[in-house]
C-alpha positions as CSV (number, residue, x, y, z in Angstrom):
1,M,0.0,0.0,0.0
2,R,1.4,3.4,-1.0
3,F,0.1,6.7,0.3
4,N,0.5,10.4,0.3
5,R,2.4,11.9,3.2
6,R,-0.5,14.4,3.5
7,D,-2.5,11.5,5.0
8,F,-0.3,11.6,8.1
9,L,-1.4,15.1,8.9
10,L,-5.0,14.1,9.1
11,G,-5.2,11.8,12.1
12,T,-4.2,11.7,15.7
13,V,-4.7,8.8,18.1
14,A,-4.3,8.7,21.9
15,V,-5.1,5.4,23.6
16,A,-4.5,4.8,27.3
17,G,-2.6,1.7,28.4
18,L,-0.9,-0.1,31.2
19,P,2.3,-2.1,31.6
20,L,2.7,-5.4,29.7
21,T,5.1,-8.3,29.8
22,P,8.4,-7.6,27.9
23,I,9.0,-9.7,24.8
24,G,12.7,-10.0,25.2
25,R,16.2,-8.4,25.7
26,A,17.7,-9.5,22.4
27,A,15.7,-11.0,19.5
28,A,12.0,-10.8,19.1
29,Q,10.5,-12.9,16.4
30,T,6.8,-12.6,15.6
31,Q,6.4,-15.5,13.1
32,A,3.7,-17.9,14.3
33,P,4.7,-21.6,14.5
34,G,3.7,-23.7,11.5
35,T,3.2,-20.8,9.1
36,T,4.9,-20.6,5.7
37,P,6.4,-17.3,4.7
38,K,4.9,-15.6,1.6
39,R,6.9,-13.6,-0.9
40,G,5.7,-10.2,-2.0
41,G,4.2,-7.0,-0.7
42,D,5.6,-3.6,0.1
43,L,6.3,-3.0,3.8
44,I,6.0,0.5,5.1
45,Y,8.1,1.3,8.2
46,L,7.4,4.5,10.1
47,D,10.5,5.8,12.0
48,A,10.5,8.5,14.6
49,E,13.5,10.4,13.2
50,R,14.9,11.6,9.9
51,T,17.9,10.0,8.4
52,T,21.1,12.0,8.0
53,S,24.2,11.5,5.8
54,F,24.8,8.0,4.6
55,Q,28.6,8.5,4.3
56,L,29.5,5.3,6.0
57,T,32.7,5.9,7.9
58,G,31.3,9.0,9.5
59,S,27.7,7.8,9.9
60,S,26.6,7.5,13.5
61,F,22.9,8.3,13.9
62,W,20.7,5.4,14.9
63,Q,17.9,5.9,12.4
64,T,20.4,6.2,9.5
65,S,22.2,3.0,10.7
66,A,18.8,1.2,10.8
67,V,18.5,1.8,7.0
68,I,22.1,0.8,6.3
69,N,21.6,-2.4,8.2
70,H,19.5,-3.7,5.3
71,L,22.0,-2.8,2.6
72,L,25.4,-3.9,3.7
73,D,26.8,-7.3,4.8
74,R,29.6,-7.5,7.3
75,L,32.5,-9.9,7.7
76,V,31.2,-11.1,11.1
77,F,27.6,-11.5,12.3
78,K,26.5,-11.0,15.9
79,D,23.6,-13.4,16.5
80,P,20.8,-11.5,18.2
81,D,19.5,-14.6,20.0
82,T,22.8,-15.8,21.5
83,L,25.0,-12.7,21.1
84,E,27.7,-15.0,19.7
85,L,30.0,-14.0,16.8
86,K,29.1,-16.0,13.7
87,P,30.5,-16.2,10.2
88,W,29.0,-14.1,7.5
89,I,31.2,-12.8,4.6
90,A,34.1,-14.2,6.5
91,S,33.4,-18.0,6.6
92,S,36.0,-18.4,9.4
93,W,38.8,-16.5,11.2
94,S,41.7,-17.0,13.5
95,I,43.7,-14.7,15.8
96,D,47.3,-15.1,16.7
97,P,48.4,-15.3,20.4
98,T,49.5,-11.6,20.4
99,G,46.0,-10.4,19.4
100,T,47.4,-8.4,16.5
101,V,47.1,-10.7,13.5
102,Y,43.6,-11.6,12.3
103,D,43.2,-14.0,9.4
104,F,39.8,-14.2,7.6
105,V,38.8,-16.8,5.1
106,I,36.4,-15.0,2.7
107,R,33.2,-16.6,1.4
108,R,33.2,-17.2,-2.4
109,G,30.6,-16.1,-4.9
110,V,29.3,-13.0,-3.2
111,T,28.6,-9.9,-5.4
112,Y,27.6,-6.3,-4.8
113,S,24.4,-5.1,-6.2
114,D,26.2,-3.4,-9.1
115,G,27.5,-6.8,-10.2
116,T,31.1,-6.5,-9.1
117,A,32.7,-9.2,-6.9
118,L,33.0,-9.0,-3.2
119,D,36.5,-10.6,-3.5
120,L,39.8,-10.4,-1.6
121,A,40.8,-7.1,-3.2
122,S,37.5,-5.6,-2.2
123,V,37.7,-6.8,1.4
124,K,41.3,-5.4,1.6
125,R,40.3,-2.1,0.3
126,N,37.3,-1.8,2.6
127,L,39.4,-2.5,5.7
128,E,42.1,0.0,4.7
129,W,39.4,2.6,3.9
130,Q,37.7,2.1,7.2
131,A,41.0,2.3,9.1
132,N,42.5,5.3,7.3
133,G,39.7,7.2,5.6
134,E,40.7,9.5,2.7
135,K,41.9,12.8,3.9
136,E,42.2,14.4,0.5
137,K,38.4,13.8,-0.1
138,G,37.4,14.7,3.5
139,I,36.5,11.1,4.3
140,P,37.0,10.4,8.0
141,R,38.3,7.1,9.3
142,N,35.9,4.9,11.2
143,S,36.6,6.1,14.8
144,W,35.8,2.5,16.1
145,F,38.5,1.0,13.9
146,P,42.0,0.1,15.3
147,Q,45.2,1.3,13.7
148,I,46.2,-1.2,11.0
149,A,49.8,-2.0,10.1
150,S,49.0,-4.0,7.0
151,V,46.3,-5.9,5.1
152,T,47.4,-8.8,2.8
153,T,45.6,-11.3,0.7
154,D,46.3,-15.0,0.0
155,D,44.6,-16.3,-3.2
156,A,45.4,-20.0,-2.4
157,R,43.4,-19.9,0.8
158,H,41.1,-17.1,-0.3
159,A,42.0,-15.2,2.8
160,V,42.7,-11.7,4.0
161,T,45.1,-11.1,6.9
162,V,45.0,-8.0,9.0
163,T,47.9,-7.0,11.2
164,L,47.2,-4.4,13.8
165,T,49.7,-2.0,15.3
166,K,48.7,-3.2,18.8
167,P,46.1,-5.6,20.3
168,N,42.5,-4.5,19.9
169,A,40.1,-6.7,21.8
170,P,36.9,-5.2,20.3
171,F,38.0,-5.7,16.7
172,L,35.8,-8.6,15.8
173,H,32.8,-6.9,17.5
174,T,33.6,-3.7,15.5
175,L,33.4,-5.8,12.3
176,T,29.8,-6.7,13.1
177,S,28.7,-3.0,13.3
178,V,26.8,-1.2,10.6
179,K,29.6,1.2,10.1
180,A,31.9,-1.7,9.1
181,G,29.6,-2.8,6.3
182,L,31.3,-3.7,3.0
183,V,30.8,-1.5,0.0
184,S,31.8,-1.7,-3.7
185,N,34.6,0.3,-5.3
186,A,32.0,2.6,-6.8
187,T,31.0,3.8,-3.4
188,I,34.6,4.2,-2.1
189,D,35.7,6.0,-5.3
190,A,32.8,8.5,-5.0
191,S,33.2,12.0,-3.4
192,R,32.1,12.5,0.2
193,E,29.0,14.3,-1.0
194,T,28.0,11.5,-3.4
195,Q,28.6,8.9,-0.6
196,A,26.2,10.7,1.6
197,I,23.3,9.8,-0.7
198,V,21.8,6.4,0.1
199,T,21.3,5.3,-3.5
200,N,25.1,5.5,-3.9
201,L,25.7,3.1,-1.0
202,I,26.3,-0.1,-2.9
203,G,26.5,-3.2,-0.8
204,S,25.9,-6.9,-1.0
205,G,22.9,-7.0,1.4
206,P,19.4,-8.4,0.9
207,F,18.0,-5.0,-0.1
208,V,19.1,-2.2,-2.5
209,A,18.4,1.5,-2.1
210,K,16.1,2.5,-5.0
211,S,15.2,6.1,-4.2
212,E,15.2,8.8,-1.6
213,I,13.4,12.0,-1.0
214,P,15.6,13.5,1.8
215,G,13.7,13.9,5.0
216,K,10.5,12.3,3.6
217,E,11.0,8.8,2.2
218,T,13.6,6.1,1.5
219,V,12.7,3.1,-0.6
220,L,14.6,-0.2,-0.5
221,V,13.9,-3.0,-2.9
222,R,14.7,-6.8,-2.7
223,R,18.1,-7.8,-4.0
224,K,17.5,-10.5,-6.6
225,G,19.7,-13.6,-6.2
226,Y,20.7,-12.8,-2.6
227,A,22.0,-16.1,-1.1
228,W,24.7,-15.5,1.5
229,A,22.9,-14.7,4.7
230,P,24.5,-15.7,8.1
231,A,23.8,-19.4,8.8
232,T,21.7,-18.6,11.8
233,A,19.3,-16.2,10.0
234,K,15.7,-17.4,9.7
235,N,15.8,-16.8,6.0
236,Q,18.5,-18.2,3.7
237,G,17.4,-16.8,0.4
238,E,16.1,-13.6,-1.1
239,A,14.1,-11.3,1.2
240,Y,10.3,-12.0,1.3
241,V,9.0,-8.5,0.9
242,D,9.4,-6.7,-2.5
243,S,10.3,-3.4,-0.9
244,I,10.6,-1.4,2.3
245,T,9.6,2.2,2.4
246,I,11.0,4.1,5.4
247,I,9.1,7.3,6.3
248,P,10.1,9.6,9.1
249,V,7.0,10.7,11.1
250,E,8.3,12.6,14.1
251,E,5.0,13.2,16.0
252,D,4.0,10.2,18.1
253,S,0.2,10.5,17.7
254,V,0.5,10.9,13.9
255,R,2.8,8.0,13.5
256,L,0.5,5.7,15.6
257,G,-2.6,7.0,13.8
258,A,-1.0,6.1,10.4
259,L,-0.3,2.6,11.6
260,K,-3.7,2.0,13.0
261,S,-5.4,3.3,9.8
262,G,-3.4,0.9,7.7
263,Q,-1.0,3.4,6.2
264,G,2.0,1.6,7.7
265,H,3.0,-1.9,8.8
266,A,5.5,-1.1,11.6
267,L,6.8,1.8,13.6
268,R,9.4,2.6,16.1
269,Y,8.6,4.5,19.3
270,V,5.2,4.7,20.9
271,Q,4.4,6.3,24.2
272,P,4.5,3.7,27.0
273,S,1.0,4.6,28.0
274,E,-0.3,3.3,24.6
275,E,1.3,-0.2,24.8
276,K,-1.2,-2.4,26.7
277,A,-4.2,-1.1,24.7
278,L,-2.3,-1.8,21.4
279,V,-1.7,-5.4,22.5
280,K,-5.3,-5.8,23.5
281,A,-6.3,-4.6,20.0
282,G,-4.2,-7.3,18.4
283,Y,-1.0,-5.3,17.6
284,Q,2.4,-6.7,18.3
285,V,4.5,-4.6,20.7
286,V,8.1,-5.6,20.6
287,G,10.5,-4.3,23.3
288,V,14.2,-4.8,22.5
289,R,16.9,-4.3,25.0
290,S,20.4,-5.0,23.8
291,P,23.9,-5.0,25.4
292,G,25.9,-1.9,25.4
293,T,25.7,1.2,27.5
294,V,22.5,2.1,29.4
295,N,20.8,5.4,29.2
296,F,22.7,7.7,31.6
297,L,23.4,11.3,32.2
298,E,27.0,12.2,31.4
299,V,28.5,15.1,33.3
300,R,29.8,17.9,31.2
301,F,32.7,19.4,33.2
302,G,33.2,23.1,33.1
303,A,29.5,23.8,33.4
304,P,28.3,25.6,36.5
305,F,28.4,23.6,39.8
306,V,29.0,20.1,38.3
307,D,32.7,20.2,39.1
308,D,31.8,19.7,42.7
309,I,31.6,16.0,43.4
310,N,29.2,16.5,46.3
311,V,26.7,18.2,43.9
312,R,27.1,15.3,41.5
313,R,26.6,12.8,44.3
314,A,23.5,14.6,45.3
315,I,22.1,14.2,41.8
316,L,23.2,10.5,41.7
317,H,21.2,9.6,44.8
318,G,18.4,12.2,44.3
319,I,16.9,10.3,41.4
320,D,14.3,7.7,42.2
321,R,14.6,5.4,39.2
322,Q,11.9,3.0,40.3
323,E,9.4,5.8,40.6
324,V,10.4,6.8,37.0
325,I,9.6,3.3,35.8
326,T,6.4,3.0,37.8
327,K,5.0,6.4,36.7
328,L,6.2,6.7,33.1
329,Y,7.1,3.3,31.6
330,T,6.1,-0.3,31.3
331,D,7.8,-3.7,31.7
332,N,9.5,-3.2,28.4
333,W,11.8,-0.8,30.3
334,K,14.2,-1.6,33.2
335,V,16.0,0.4,35.8
336,A,19.7,0.7,35.0
337,T,22.0,-1.2,37.4
338,S,25.3,0.0,36.1
339,V,26.8,2.1,33.2
340,L,26.8,-1.1,31.1
341,A,23.7,-3.2,30.5
342,P,23.4,-6.9,31.4
343,G,24.8,-9.2,28.8
344,T,27.7,-6.8,28.0
345,L,31.2,-8.0,28.6
346,G,32.4,-6.9,32.1
347,Y,28.9,-5.9,33.3
348,K,28.6,-5.8,37.1
349,D,25.6,-4.8,39.2
350,L,26.4,-1.5,40.9
351,S,22.9,-0.4,41.7
352,A,23.7,-0.2,45.5
353,K,26.2,2.6,44.7
354,F,23.5,4.9,43.4
355,A,20.3,3.9,45.2
356,F,17.8,6.6,45.8
357,D,18.4,8.3,49.1
358,A,17.1,11.9,49.5
359,A,18.6,12.3,53.0
360,K,22.0,11.4,51.6
361,S,21.6,13.9,48.8
362,N,20.6,16.6,51.2
363,G,23.7,15.8,53.3
364,F,26.0,16.1,50.3
365,L,24.6,19.5,49.4
366,D,24.8,20.7,52.9
367,A,28.5,19.6,53.0
368,A,29.0,21.5,49.7
369,G,27.8,24.7,51.4
370,W,24.4,24.9,49.7
371,T,22.6,25.5,53.0
372,E,20.3,28.5,52.1
373,R,17.0,28.0,50.4
374,G,14.9,30.5,48.6
375,T,11.1,30.8,48.7
376,D,11.0,28.5,45.6
377,G,12.8,25.7,47.6
378,I,16.0,25.9,45.5
379,R,19.3,26.1,47.4
380,R,21.5,29.1,47.2
381,K,25.1,30.0,48.0
382,D,27.0,33.2,47.6
383,G,23.9,34.7,45.9
384,K,23.7,32.0,43.3
385,K,21.0,29.4,42.7
386,L,21.9,25.8,42.4
387,E,20.7,25.1,38.9
388,I,21.9,22.9,36.1
389,N,21.0,23.0,32.4
390,I,20.0,20.0,30.3
391,Y,18.4,19.7,26.8
392,V,15.5,17.4,26.0
393,D,17.1,14.5,24.1
394,V,15.6,14.7,20.6
395,Y,16.5,11.0,19.9
396,D,14.2,9.7,22.7
397,N,10.5,10.3,22.5
398,T,10.1,9.7,26.2
399,S,12.9,12.1,27.4
400,K,10.8,15.2,28.0
401,Q,8.5,13.6,30.6
402,L,11.5,11.6,32.0
403,Y,13.4,14.9,32.6
404,Q,10.3,16.6,34.0
405,L,9.9,13.8,36.6
406,I,13.6,14.0,37.5
407,Q,13.3,17.8,37.7
408,W,10.6,17.3,40.3
409,Q,12.6,14.8,42.2
410,L,15.7,17.0,42.3
411,K,13.7,20.0,43.3
412,N,12.8,18.1,46.5
413,I,16.5,18.2,47.5
414,G,16.8,21.9,46.5
415,L,18.4,21.6,43.0
416,Q,16.9,23.2,39.9
417,L,17.1,21.3,36.7
418,N,16.6,23.7,33.8
419,I,15.0,21.8,30.9
420,K,15.6,23.3,27.5
421,E,14.3,22.2,24.1
422,T,15.6,22.4,20.6
423,D,15.2,20.6,17.2
424,Y,17.1,17.7,15.6
425,S,19.5,19.9,13.6
426,S,20.5,22.1,16.5
427,Y,20.7,19.5,19.3
428,P,24.3,18.4,18.7
429,T,25.5,22.0,18.9
430,V,23.4,23.5,21.7
431,S,23.6,20.4,24.0
432,S,27.4,20.8,23.8
433,D,27.3,24.4,25.0
434,P,29.6,25.1,28.0
435,S,26.6,26.0,30.2
436,V,25.0,22.6,29.8
437,G,26.0,20.4,32.7
438,L,24.2,17.1,31.9
439,R,23.6,15.3,28.6
440,R,22.1,11.9,28.0
441,N,24.2,9.1,26.5
442,G,23.4,5.5,25.8
443,W,24.0,3.2,22.8
444,P,23.2,-0.4,22.1
445,S,26.7,-1.3,20.9
446,E,28.6,-4.3,19.8
447,D,31.2,-3.8,22.6
448,P,31.9,-1.7,25.7
449,Y,34.5,0.1,23.5
450,T,31.7,2.7,23.1
451,L,32.8,4.1,26.5
452,T,36.3,4.6,25.1
453,V,35.1,6.2,21.9
454,S,32.9,8.6,23.9
455,Y,35.2,9.6,26.7
456,L,38.9,9.1,25.9
457,S,40.4,12.6,25.6
458,T,42.0,11.7,22.2
459,L,38.6,10.7,20.8
460,S,35.3,12.3,21.7
461,D,36.1,13.6,25.3
462,R,32.4,14.0,26.1
463,F,33.1,14.6,29.8
464,R,35.3,17.5,28.7
465,L,38.1,16.5,31.1
466,K,40.8,17.1,28.5
467,G,42.8,14.1,29.7
468,E,43.3,15.6,33.2
469,D,42.0,12.4,34.9
470,K,44.9,10.1,34.2
471,K,43.3,7.1,35.9
472,L,40.2,7.4,33.7
473,E,42.4,7.7,30.7
474,Q,44.2,4.5,31.7
475,L,41.0,2.5,32.3
476,L,39.5,3.7,29.0
477,A,42.6,2.6,27.1
478,D,43.8,-0.5,28.9
479,H,40.7,-2.7,28.4
480,V,41.0,-2.2,24.7
481,T,44.4,-4.0,24.5
482,A,43.5,-6.7,27.0
483,V,43.4,-9.8,24.8
484,D,42.4,-12.2,27.6
485,P,38.6,-11.8,28.1
486,E,38.7,-12.4,31.8
487,R,41.3,-9.7,32.3
488,R,39.3,-7.4,30.1
489,A,36.2,-8.0,32.0
490,E,38.1,-7.1,35.2
491,L,39.2,-3.9,33.7
492,L,35.7,-3.0,32.5
493,G,34.5,-3.7,36.1
494,E,37.0,-1.2,37.4
495,L,36.0,1.3,34.8
496,Q,32.3,1.0,35.8
497,D,33.2,1.4,39.5
498,Y,35.3,4.5,38.6
499,L,32.6,6.2,36.6
500,I,30.1,5.7,39.4
501,D,32.4,6.5,42.3
502,N,33.5,9.7,40.7
503,V,29.9,10.4,39.4
504,Y,31.0,11.0,35.8
505,A,27.9,9.0,34.7
506,I,24.5,8.9,36.4
507,P,22.6,5.8,35.3
508,L,18.9,6.0,34.5
509,L,17.3,3.2,32.5
510,E,18.4,0.3,30.2
511,D,18.3,1.3,26.6
512,S,15.1,0.1,25.0
513,Q,13.8,0.2,21.4
514,V,10.0,-0.4,21.2
515,F,8.4,-1.4,17.9
516,V,4.7,-1.8,17.1
517,L,3.6,-4.1,14.2
518,R,0.3,-4.7,12.6
519,P,-1.1,-8.2,13.2
520,N,-0.3,-9.4,9.7
521,V,3.5,-8.7,10.0
522,R,5.4,-12.0,10.5
523,G,9.1,-12.8,11.1
524,F,10.2,-9.4,12.4
525,G,13.7,-9.5,13.7
526,Q,16.5,-7.2,14.9
527,T,20.2,-7.1,15.0
528,R,21.9,-5.0,17.7
529,S,18.4,-3.4,18.3
530,Y,18.1,-2.2,14.7
531,P,15.0,-3.6,12.8
532,W,16.0,-6.3,10.3
533,F,13.2,-7.0,7.8
534,Y,15.2,-9.6,5.9
535,S,13.0,-12.5,7.2
536,T,9.8,-10.4,7.5
537,W,6.8,-11.2,5.4
538,L,3.2,-10.0,5.2
539,D,0.4,-12.4,5.9
540,A,-2.3,-11.1,3.5
């Protein structure tokens, strides 16, 4: 079914609901037992956010990666059910004892959608491109990629050998990421501006980008002859649906109204209050929680008052996370118990370190000298109000009400949380303003390396510590080169302790993606929380 975008402007739906049982942390399949998939049909997926640049090595926005996920195959597959690393374009691999030499045997017979071979030379070029970028064209390197000393090929074994400059424990996990997807020479040869257009992203995946109206619609069509899915995928041939049309619909009520009126088959993000009523009406509500970092507030040093650890400790203990879940969310959402989510390498339950305790918070603020209170209940010192700025997270449709409840909780201890709002295009800039003391982070990632990418001073430095905390710098770096998994898990445990003990991160909730599907959608799946419609089919 095709439709005019004007249709979205005509309807609004608001249905009350209550909590429901979560469907699962990793995979959520909706295919009924004993049914046979049918080929054909045009699936319409309504996302909550607009896509951005599709230039692969620099792409990072969730909604853009969700599209790329259907177009590009990777060397290694992370099975969403078991979270194990499985063969994909690399049929097997081995790692030498030093953790610096990776040998990949490459699957034969794979082609890109432009007809060119995904051969040894192509894999070699992709790996070098990801690691180095192309400075002369303004192509950035993939910030997740390790430094590579060399990439060589062996025709006899049909293998590619990668030698790293130093051990990099996350490397295999990095190769499962959307950003590490394999593309043809035509894509790599193109200019940065050309690469940013989705129809120029030429991969070997089960779908091909047919057209795009920026900010309005992206159309993917089934790749004919696709026959190299990961062995654990439910489907082993061509995709079942003829096409996927991805349409951004930013307003929750309009997006849900379109789905209920039959103008869409699936959507991402619905207000938690809607969930139970949708299930009762026969819709499928799929809650996906994946490993990675939880949703937490990162401290932005240099902003007013957050440099004082007692102020940070007051915030840490001043948030009642269980009240947040009870009042705003459903069982598809869980209280965070650390900076990392369960199932992530090195995860440890640190919830006791940041349990809600208003008395403790008040004690910290008294110790910091914030002993006076104005008529509004907010503490004051030296004529200044204790207030901290935050912007509503435009990438989370529940963040405004979340922040409002936290604002109320913190006001009870005498701290004013100033909630500001902006749009998608301005958020990255305004939320990084020096006056902003807190900003939400959280990412369903293939590896805890996301903490290093976010906070190491030579990478993103999102705490704005400028490398001054040498212990943090060491913890962020050391786990990356720890080849032994047990030793790496220990280091990641130390890192989590350090982030909480110093209140650099204030955990809130486990990261959740919630999808709603019409009753006739079968075989819905996900990889790393991104929707994966490869095995999806439409039952009438």
